Every structure is written in structure tokens, then in C-alpha cells.
VMD Tcl script that builds the backbone (N, CA, C; Angstrom):
set m [mol new atoms 399]
animate dup $m
set s [atomselect $m all]
$s set {name element resname resid chain x y z} {
  {N N UNK 1 A 98.941 102.706 97.953}
  {CA C UNK 1 A 97.424 103.119 98.810}
  {C C UNK 1 A 96.608 103.069 97.547}
  {N N UNK 2 A 95.290 101.951 97.726}
  {CA C UNK 2 A 94.060 101.795 96.657}
  {C C UNK 2 A 93.444 103.059 97.347}
  {N N UNK 3 A 92.642 103.021 96.188}
  {CA C UNK 3 A 91.752 104.087 96.178}
  {C C UNK 3 A 90.339 103.987 97.249}
  {N N UNK 4 A 90.161 102.703 97.670}
  {CA C UNK 4 A 89.154 102.442 98.725}
  {C C UNK 4 A 89.925 102.779 100.271}
  {N N UNK 5 A 91.031 102.576 100.144}
  {CA C UNK 5 A 91.645 102.830 101.598}
  {C C UNK 5 A 91.946 104.410 101.370}
  {N N UNK 6 A 92.375 105.167 100.850}
  {CA C UNK 6 A 92.116 106.516 100.863}
  {C C UNK 6 A 90.963 106.916 101.169}
  {N N UNK 7 A 90.021 106.456 100.346}
  {CA C UNK 7 A 88.583 107.119 101.031}
  {C C UNK 7 A 88.387 106.695 102.476}
  {N N UNK 8 A 88.330 105.546 102.855}
  {CA C UNK 8 A 88.199 105.151 103.868}
  {C C UNK 8 A 88.829 105.898 105.061}
  {N N UNK 9 A 90.255 106.255 104.985}
  {CA C UNK 9 A 90.973 106.842 105.742}
  {C C UNK 9 A 90.454 108.425 105.806}
  {N N UNK 10 A 89.871 108.963 105.011}
  {CA C UNK 10 A 89.135 110.500 104.814}
  {C C UNK 10 A 87.724 110.202 105.692}
  {N N UNK 11 A 87.347 109.092 105.584}
  {CA C UNK 11 A 85.746 108.850 105.890}
  {C C UNK 11 A 86.198 108.752 107.727}
  {N N UNK 12 A 87.091 107.808 108.053}
  {CA C UNK 12 A 87.335 107.929 109.327}
  {C C UNK 12 A 87.533 109.181 110.257}
  {N N UNK 13 A 88.599 109.772 109.388}
  {CA C UNK 13 A 89.074 111.236 110.126}
  {C C UNK 13 A 87.721 111.997 110.190}
  {N N UNK 14 A 86.834 112.102 109.191}
  {CA C UNK 14 A 85.838 112.882 109.411}
  {C C UNK 14 A 84.889 112.128 110.564}
  {N N UNK 15 A 84.763 111.383 110.532}
  {CA C UNK 15 A 83.529 110.640 111.463}
  {C C UNK 15 A 84.510 110.740 112.952}
  {N N UNK 16 A 85.521 110.440 113.128}
  {CA C UNK 16 A 86.508 111.055 114.675}
  {C C UNK 16 A 86.241 112.354 114.832}
  {N N UNK 17 A 86.398 113.267 114.131}
  {CA C UNK 17 A 86.255 114.583 114.083}
  {C C UNK 17 A 85.019 115.102 114.672}
  {N N UNK 18 A 83.782 114.514 113.934}
  {CA C UNK 18 A 82.441 114.677 114.163}
  {C C UNK 18 A 81.956 114.349 115.620}
  {N N UNK 19 A 82.741 112.923 115.963}
  {CA C UNK 19 A 82.347 112.510 117.263}
  {C C UNK 19 A 82.959 113.099 118.138}
  {N N UNK 20 A 84.146 113.631 118.071}
  {CA C UNK 20 A 85.185 114.557 119.215}
  {C C UNK 20 A 84.128 115.674 119.531}
  {N N UNK 21 A 83.670 116.514 118.509}
  {CA C UNK 21 A 83.221 117.899 118.743}
  {C C UNK 21 A 81.504 117.478 119.149}
  {N N UNK 22 A 80.785 116.443 119.112}
  {CA C UNK 22 A 79.718 116.440 119.615}
  {C C UNK 22 A 79.335 115.253 120.606}
  {N N UNK 23 A 79.668 114.318 120.753}
  {CA C UNK 23 A 79.613 113.320 121.766}
  {C C UNK 23 A 80.556 112.689 122.709}
  {N N UNK 24 A 81.947 113.423 122.647}
  {CA C UNK 24 A 82.635 112.955 123.543}
  {C C UNK 24 A 82.405 114.204 124.862}
  {N N UNK 25 A 82.794 113.675 125.731}
  {CA C UNK 25 A 82.550 114.580 127.018}
  {C C UNK 25 A 83.948 115.052 127.617}
  {N N UNK 26 A 84.807 114.042 127.550}
  {CA C UNK 26 A 86.064 114.004 128.378}
  {C C UNK 26 A 86.674 115.406 128.140}
  {N N UNK 27 A 87.016 116.412 129.463}
  {CA C UNK 27 A 87.740 117.594 128.939}
  {C C UNK 27 A 89.005 117.573 128.691}
  {N N UNK 28 A 89.583 116.139 128.909}
  {CA C UNK 28 A 91.061 116.021 128.179}
  {C C UNK 28 A 90.986 116.025 126.485}
  {N N UNK 29 A 89.875 115.745 126.182}
  {CA C UNK 29 A 89.887 115.821 124.624}
  {C C UNK 29 A 88.992 117.036 124.123}
  {N N UNK 30 A 88.990 118.251 124.810}
  {CA C UNK 30 A 88.578 119.409 124.500}
  {C C UNK 30 A 89.764 120.177 123.247}
  {N N UNK 31 A 89.811 120.648 122.572}
  {CA C UNK 31 A 90.521 121.522 121.671}
  {C C UNK 31 A 91.506 120.626 121.275}
  {N N UNK 32 A 91.330 119.257 120.679}
  {CA C UNK 32 A 92.386 118.688 119.925}
  {C C UNK 32 A 91.842 118.747 118.681}
  {N N UNK 33 A 92.830 118.023 117.259}
  {CA C UNK 33 A 92.576 117.894 116.326}
  {C C UNK 33 A 93.177 116.427 115.991}
  {N N UNK 34 A 92.548 115.796 114.967}
  {CA C UNK 34 A 92.785 114.443 114.436}
  {C C UNK 34 A 93.311 114.856 113.147}
  {N N UNK 35 A 94.887 114.866 112.962}
  {CA C UNK 35 A 95.578 115.454 111.760}
  {C C UNK 35 A 95.590 114.310 110.625}
  {N N UNK 36 A 95.448 113.007 110.978}
  {CA C UNK 36 A 95.714 112.410 109.786}
  {C C UNK 36 A 95.332 110.781 110.192}
  {N N UNK 37 A 94.648 109.743 109.380}
  {CA C UNK 37 A 94.328 108.388 109.555}
  {C C UNK 37 A 95.303 107.890 108.393}
  {N N UNK 38 A 96.233 106.776 108.810}
  {CA C UNK 38 A 96.443 105.705 108.269}
  {C C UNK 38 A 95.852 104.248 108.063}
  {N N UNK 39 A 95.327 103.646 107.080}
  {CA C UNK 39 A 94.764 102.417 107.282}
  {C C UNK 39 A 95.900 101.281 106.670}
  {N N UNK 40 A 95.995 100.080 107.189}
  {CA C UNK 40 A 97.014 98.945 106.536}
  {C C UNK 40 A 96.019 98.443 105.751}
  {N N UNK 41 A 96.751 97.869 104.764}
  {CA C UNK 41 A 96.400 97.237 103.221}
  {C C UNK 41 A 94.851 96.413 103.509}
  {N N UNK 42 A 95.000 95.756 104.824}
  {CA C UNK 42 A 93.567 95.125 104.852}
  {C C UNK 42 A 92.538 95.737 105.448}
  {N N UNK 43 A 92.695 96.697 105.559}
  {CA C UNK 43 A 91.497 97.683 106.585}
  {C C UNK 43 A 91.228 97.463 107.960}
  {N N UNK 44 A 92.238 96.615 108.484}
  {CA C UNK 44 A 91.908 96.111 109.918}
  {C C UNK 44 A 92.685 97.134 111.116}
  {N N UNK 45 A 93.715 98.012 110.864}
  {CA C UNK 45 A 94.146 98.720 111.842}
  {C C UNK 45 A 94.193 100.162 111.184}
  {N N UNK 46 A 93.763 101.096 112.104}
  {CA C UNK 46 A 94.062 102.432 111.812}
  {C C UNK 46 A 94.942 103.279 112.756}
  {N N UNK 47 A 95.881 103.915 112.026}
  {CA C UNK 47 A 96.667 104.785 112.852}
  {C C UNK 47 A 96.262 105.920 113.002}
  {N N UNK 48 A 95.847 106.703 114.180}
  {CA C UNK 48 A 95.302 107.954 114.067}
  {C C UNK 48 A 96.318 108.981 114.532}
  {N N UNK 49 A 96.431 110.113 113.969}
  {CA C UNK 49 A 97.385 110.833 114.683}
  {C C UNK 49 A 96.686 111.981 115.197}
  {N N UNK 50 A 97.002 112.685 116.361}
  {CA C UNK 50 A 96.454 113.745 116.905}
  {C C UNK 50 A 97.181 114.805 117.650}
  {N N UNK 51 A 96.883 115.898 117.748}
  {CA C UNK 51 A 97.590 117.207 118.174}
  {C C UNK 51 A 96.598 117.803 119.139}
  {N N UNK 52 A 97.441 118.561 119.966}
  {CA C UNK 52 A 96.450 119.473 120.570}
  {C C UNK 52 A 97.275 120.942 120.176}
  {N N UNK 53 A 96.826 121.685 119.135}
  {CA C UNK 53 A 97.484 122.647 118.541}
  {C C UNK 53 A 97.497 123.956 119.628}
  {N N UNK 54 A 98.887 124.148 119.666}
  {CA C UNK 54 A 99.584 125.437 120.411}
  {C C UNK 54 A 99.624 124.800 121.927}
  {N N UNK 55 A 99.635 123.593 122.265}
  {CA C UNK 55 A 99.445 123.023 123.579}
  {C C UNK 55 A 100.091 122.056 123.754}
  {N N UNK 56 A 101.354 121.830 123.307}
  {CA C UNK 56 A 101.975 120.372 123.260}
  {C C UNK 56 A 101.975 119.774 124.775}
  {N N UNK 57 A 102.110 120.300 125.659}
  {CA C UNK 57 A 102.069 119.954 127.255}
  {C C UNK 57 A 100.960 119.230 127.704}
  {N N UNK 58 A 100.108 118.788 127.123}
  {CA C UNK 58 A 98.792 118.244 127.109}
  {C C UNK 58 A 99.147 116.626 126.631}
  {N N UNK 59 A 100.200 116.431 126.152}
  {CA C UNK 59 A 100.165 114.878 125.388}
  {C C UNK 59 A 99.906 113.841 125.917}
  {N N UNK 60 A 100.048 113.633 127.389}
  {CA C UNK 60 A 99.887 112.395 128.511}
  {C C UNK 60 A 98.359 112.541 128.611}
  {N N UNK 61 A 97.733 113.594 128.966}
  {CA C UNK 61 A 96.429 113.999 129.177}
  {C C UNK 61 A 95.677 113.648 128.021}
  {N N UNK 62 A 95.912 113.922 127.058}
  {CA C UNK 62 A 95.032 113.668 125.588}
  {C C UNK 62 A 95.451 112.320 125.527}
  {N N UNK 63 A 96.489 111.707 125.353}
  {CA C UNK 63 A 96.765 110.315 124.966}
  {C C UNK 63 A 95.726 109.328 126.155}
  {N N UNK 64 A 96.078 109.771 127.464}
  {CA C UNK 64 A 95.224 108.753 128.359}
  {C C UNK 64 A 93.470 109.157 128.058}
  {N N UNK 65 A 93.035 110.190 127.743}
  {CA C UNK 65 A 91.800 110.428 127.180}
  {C C UNK 65 A 91.326 109.536 126.129}
  {N N UNK 66 A 92.137 109.509 125.116}
  {CA C UNK 66 A 91.831 108.853 123.848}
  {C C UNK 66 A 91.644 107.172 124.154}
  {N N UNK 67 A 92.773 106.728 125.150}
  {CA C UNK 67 A 92.785 105.559 125.635}
  {C C UNK 67 A 91.465 105.092 126.133}
  {N N UNK 68 A 91.177 106.148 126.777}
  {CA C UNK 68 A 89.925 105.663 127.772}
  {C C UNK 68 A 88.557 105.630 126.701}
  {N N UNK 69 A 88.903 106.771 125.772}
  {CA C UNK 69 A 87.641 106.820 124.637}
  {C C UNK 69 A 87.717 105.718 123.670}
  {N N UNK 70 A 88.767 105.096 123.395}
  {CA C UNK 70 A 88.946 104.419 122.362}
  {C C UNK 70 A 87.951 103.013 121.659}
  {N N UNK 71 A 87.442 102.506 122.685}
  {CA C UNK 71 A 86.551 101.539 122.230}
  {C C UNK 71 A 84.987 102.176 122.228}
  {N N UNK 72 A 84.680 103.475 122.782}
  {CA C UNK 72 A 83.555 104.119 122.029}
  {C C UNK 72 A 83.615 104.754 120.931}
  {N N UNK 73 A 84.756 105.222 120.720}
  {CA C UNK 73 A 85.254 105.760 118.997}
  {C C UNK 73 A 85.125 104.629 118.133}
  {N N UNK 74 A 85.525 103.701 118.274}
  {CA C UNK 74 A 85.657 102.631 117.471}
  {C C UNK 74 A 84.346 101.821 117.205}
  {N N UNK 75 A 83.632 101.784 118.056}
  {CA C UNK 75 A 82.300 101.347 118.174}
  {C C UNK 75 A 81.303 102.250 117.448}
  {N N UNK 76 A 81.475 103.496 117.533}
  {CA C UNK 76 A 80.670 104.663 116.595}
  {C C UNK 76 A 81.362 104.718 115.268}
  {N N UNK 77 A 82.703 104.804 115.107}
  {CA C UNK 77 A 82.934 104.730 114.073}
  {C C UNK 77 A 82.086 103.285 112.916}
  {N N UNK 78 A 82.350 102.524 113.742}
  {CA C UNK 78 A 81.883 101.178 113.022}
  {C C UNK 78 A 80.452 101.338 112.733}
  {N N UNK 79 A 79.659 102.110 113.497}
  {CA C UNK 79 A 78.330 102.320 113.277}
  {C C UNK 79 A 77.899 103.111 111.774}
  {N N UNK 80 A 79.239 103.919 111.263}
  {CA C UNK 80 A 78.912 105.023 110.705}
  {C C UNK 80 A 79.857 104.541 108.884}
  {N N UNK 81 A 80.394 103.459 109.167}
  {CA C UNK 81 A 81.178 103.198 107.701}
  {C C UNK 81 A 80.481 101.655 107.281}
  {N N UNK 82 A 80.858 101.579 106.369}
  {CA C UNK 82 A 80.598 100.271 105.560}
  {C C UNK 82 A 81.788 99.509 105.359}
  {N N UNK 83 A 82.035 98.985 106.460}
  {CA C UNK 83 A 83.242 97.740 106.240}
  {C C UNK 83 A 82.631 96.468 107.116}
  {N N UNK 84 A 83.349 95.312 106.798}
  {CA C UNK 84 A 82.877 94.174 107.388}
  {C C UNK 84 A 83.467 94.132 108.733}
  {N N UNK 85 A 84.723 94.894 108.887}
  {CA C UNK 85 A 85.051 94.707 110.296}
  {C C UNK 85 A 85.376 96.198 110.654}
  {N N UNK 86 A 85.410 96.720 111.592}
  {CA C UNK 86 A 85.743 97.905 112.034}
  {C C UNK 86 A 87.346 98.020 112.437}
  {N N UNK 87 A 88.062 98.800 111.800}
  {CA C UNK 87 A 89.256 98.894 111.951}
  {C C UNK 87 A 89.633 98.944 113.663}
  {N N UNK 88 A 90.899 98.533 113.956}
  {CA C UNK 88 A 91.263 99.011 115.685}
  {C C UNK 88 A 92.090 100.390 115.220}
  {N N UNK 89 A 91.468 101.160 116.311}
  {CA C UNK 89 A 91.946 102.532 116.148}
  {C C UNK 89 A 93.292 102.710 117.230}
  {N N UNK 90 A 94.361 102.722 116.545}
  {CA C UNK 90 A 95.708 103.116 117.394}
  {C C UNK 90 A 96.321 104.693 117.612}
  {N N UNK 91 A 96.176 105.204 118.436}
  {CA C UNK 91 A 96.257 106.954 118.416}
  {C C UNK 91 A 97.592 106.981 118.626}
  {N N UNK 92 A 98.562 107.890 117.853}
  {CA C UNK 92 A 99.733 108.491 118.066}
  {C C UNK 92 A 99.762 110.034 118.160}
  {N N UNK 93 A 100.454 110.587 118.956}
  {CA C UNK 93 A 100.805 112.011 119.044}
  {C C UNK 93 A 101.435 112.285 117.611}
  {N N UNK 94 A 101.050 113.700 117.082}
  {CA C UNK 94 A 101.519 114.015 115.837}
  {C C UNK 94 A 102.834 115.046 116.136}
  {N N UNK 95 A 103.806 114.948 115.425}
  {CA C UNK 95 A 104.999 115.733 116.009}
  {C C UNK 95 A 105.446 116.566 114.818}
  {N N UNK 96 A 104.240 116.532 113.744}
  {CA C UNK 96 A 104.912 116.805 112.293}
  {C C UNK 96 A 104.819 118.475 112.525}
  {N N UNK 97 A 104.060 119.130 113.341}
  {CA C UNK 97 A 103.683 120.564 113.438}
  {C C UNK 97 A 105.080 121.091 114.323}
  {N N UNK 98 A 105.762 120.496 115.692}
  {CA C UNK 98 A 106.652 120.333 116.134}
  {C C UNK 98 A 108.021 120.468 115.314}
  {N N UNK 99 A 108.110 119.464 114.487}
  {CA C UNK 99 A 109.330 119.360 113.585}
  {C C UNK 99 A 109.272 120.538 112.432}
  {N N UNK 100 A 108.139 120.910 112.270}
  {CA C UNK 100 A 108.232 122.321 110.974}
  {C C UNK 100 A 108.634 123.311 111.917}
  {N N UNK 101 A 107.818 123.743 112.700}
  {CA C UNK 101 A 108.461 124.689 113.874}
  {C C UNK 101 A 109.958 125.030 114.033}
  {N N UNK 102 A 110.591 123.676 114.457}
  {CA C UNK 102 A 111.609 123.372 114.773}
  {C C UNK 102 A 112.637 123.684 113.479}
  {N N UNK 103 A 112.357 123.343 112.450}
  {CA C UNK 103 A 112.929 123.675 111.192}
  {C C UNK 103 A 113.195 125.096 110.814}
  {N N UNK 104 A 111.895 125.885 110.952}
  {CA C UNK 104 A 111.956 127.266 110.816}
  {C C UNK 104 A 112.806 127.840 111.429}
  {N N UNK 105 A 112.655 127.599 112.521}
  {CA C UNK 105 A 113.645 128.571 113.712}
  {C C UNK 105 A 114.979 128.019 113.019}
  {N N UNK 106 A 115.579 126.754 112.360}
  {CA C UNK 106 A 117.046 126.832 112.511}
  {C C UNK 106 A 117.001 127.373 111.157}
  {N N UNK 107 A 115.998 127.408 110.047}
  {CA C UNK 107 A 116.499 128.125 108.958}
  {C C UNK 107 A 116.576 129.790 109.222}
  {N N UNK 108 A 115.908 130.282 109.896}
  {CA C UNK 108 A 116.024 131.796 110.478}
  {C C UNK 108 A 117.076 132.137 111.184}
  {N N UNK 109 A 117.467 131.028 111.784}
  {CA C UNK 109 A 118.798 131.217 112.622}
  {C C UNK 109 A 119.920 131.222 111.677}
  {N N UNK 110 A 119.922 130.900 110.629}
  {CA C UNK 110 A 120.970 130.797 109.546}
  {C C UNK 110 A 121.816 132.121 109.372}
  {N N UNK 111 A 122.941 132.119 109.301}
  {CA C UNK 111 A 123.520 133.456 108.949}
  {C C UNK 111 A 123.929 133.449 107.678}
  {N N UNK 112 A 123.152 133.566 106.958}
  {CA C UNK 112 A 123.311 133.634 105.146}
  {C C UNK 112 A 123.342 134.865 104.870}
  {N N UNK 113 A 124.117 135.480 103.989}
  {CA C UNK 113 A 124.475 136.555 103.343}
  {C C UNK 113 A 123.164 136.581 102.135}
  {N N UNK 114 A 122.665 137.616 101.555}
  {CA C UNK 114 A 121.406 137.894 101.044}
  {C C UNK 114 A 122.241 137.401 99.499}
  {N N UNK 115 A 121.140 136.859 98.779}
  {CA C UNK 115 A 121.301 136.477 97.294}
  {C C UNK 115 A 121.341 137.370 96.131}
  {N N UNK 116 A 122.353 137.785 95.641}
  {CA C UNK 116 A 122.341 138.722 94.749}
  {C C UNK 116 A 121.968 138.139 93.327}
  {N N UNK 117 A 121.171 138.984 92.837}
  {CA C UNK 117 A 120.249 138.336 91.387}
  {C C UNK 117 A 120.645 139.060 90.762}
  {N N UNK 118 A 121.406 138.786 89.390}
  {CA C UNK 118 A 122.088 139.363 88.106}
  {C C UNK 118 A 120.975 139.671 86.985}
  {N N UNK 119 A 120.547 140.751 86.748}
  {CA C UNK 119 A 119.692 141.147 85.561}
  {C C UNK 119 A 119.584 140.076 84.375}
  {N N UNK 120 A 118.374 139.813 83.745}
  {CA C UNK 120 A 118.964 138.944 82.727}
  {C C UNK 120 A 119.079 139.873 81.387}
  {N N UNK 121 A 120.242 139.704 80.816}
  {CA C UNK 121 A 120.541 140.585 79.607}
  {C C UNK 121 A 120.818 139.809 78.261}
  {N N UNK 122 A 120.299 138.397 78.413}
  {CA C UNK 122 A 120.098 137.305 77.442}
  {C C UNK 122 A 119.264 137.812 76.438}
  {N N UNK 123 A 118.958 137.886 74.912}
  {CA C UNK 123 A 117.984 138.388 74.030}
  {C C UNK 123 A 117.522 137.054 73.490}
  {N N UNK 124 A 116.280 136.983 73.167}
  {CA C UNK 124 A 116.015 135.571 72.364}
  {C C UNK 124 A 116.407 135.674 71.188}
  {N N UNK 125 A 117.370 135.039 70.742}
  {CA C UNK 125 A 117.888 134.998 69.449}
  {C C UNK 125 A 117.172 133.799 68.735}
  {N N UNK 126 A 116.371 132.946 69.423}
  {CA C UNK 126 A 115.305 132.003 68.495}
  {C C UNK 126 A 114.072 132.815 67.500}
  {N N UNK 127 A 113.879 133.775 68.126}
  {CA C UNK 127 A 112.675 134.452 67.171}
  {C C UNK 127 A 113.153 134.963 65.748}
  {N N UNK 128 A 114.806 134.952 65.250}
  {CA C UNK 128 A 115.038 135.360 64.209}
  {C C UNK 128 A 115.332 134.408 63.341}
  {N N UNK 129 A 114.765 133.082 63.608}
  {CA C UNK 129 A 115.317 132.146 62.491}
  {C C UNK 129 A 114.109 132.172 61.570}
  {N N UNK 130 A 113.004 133.007 61.580}
  {CA C UNK 130 A 111.779 132.872 60.889}
  {C C UNK 130 A 112.356 133.461 59.601}
  {N N UNK 131 A 113.494 133.733 59.537}
  {CA C UNK 131 A 113.958 134.938 58.180}
  {C C UNK 131 A 114.160 133.649 57.153}
  {N N UNK 132 A 114.699 132.356 57.425}
  {CA C UNK 132 A 114.998 131.280 56.762}
  {C C UNK 132 A 114.255 131.257 55.247}
  {N N UNK 133 A 114.890 130.821 54.124}
  {CA C UNK 133 A 113.989 130.799 52.785}
  {C C UNK 133 A 113.502 129.214 52.800}
}
mol reanalyze $m
mol bondsrecalc $m
mol representation Tube
mol addrep $m
């Protein structure tokens, strides 16, 4: 990933978050978060990851709302960034939080005995090397 690509990803994420907060009135898009933007090498396509934190049952409604608002979001993003072409926005449901939560539950469910830590009884013998002639 180039430096410009990384900066544009961060910039698009900030712009979309601001648009969502201030200018989108669709109730399906309330209380959602854009979690990540990934641009392709030519800066023509942006994969935008979204999640409704704590409410995974809204996935269908949120994705429909984003599909309906995608042309508005792309147009407004294009007005705010300095690129020759505005990237096409492709929205995806972010499942990272679900996977992390599932993994945490699996780890907690493991029945492992506690790890016994032995006290360190070694002494530093390297400090005695200073007595050489």
C-alpha cells in the first residue's frame, strides 16, 4: 500500500463518517459505524466496511439503506477529496467484531488447568566477569 492510498483511505473514512452523522436522514443508517476503507491500487474502487455496533440483526436494513444512499455518498465524497476520479463505493458488512467475540467465548470455554510459574532462582553470573586482569 502506498502512502497516498493510506491517506485517501483515512480521508474517505472520515468524510463518510461525517456525511453519515450530518447529512444522511435515512433512519436505517442511524447508529452505524464505518470501520474500515480499503482502496485498490488505482484508487478507483473503495471497499467500505460497516457495522451496527451491538445490533447485528440490522444487517439487511443497513445494507439496503447504504445501497440507496451510495450515489449521494459517492458524489459528496468526490466533492471533498482531491482525486481525478471518485472511487466507486462498495459496502460490506464488517464481521470482525462477531469473530472476535466468538473467539473470546471459545477461549473462555476451554477447561485448561492454571499455569504454574516457578520462581526464578538463577543469579546473574555475567556481572562477575569484571574481575579479570
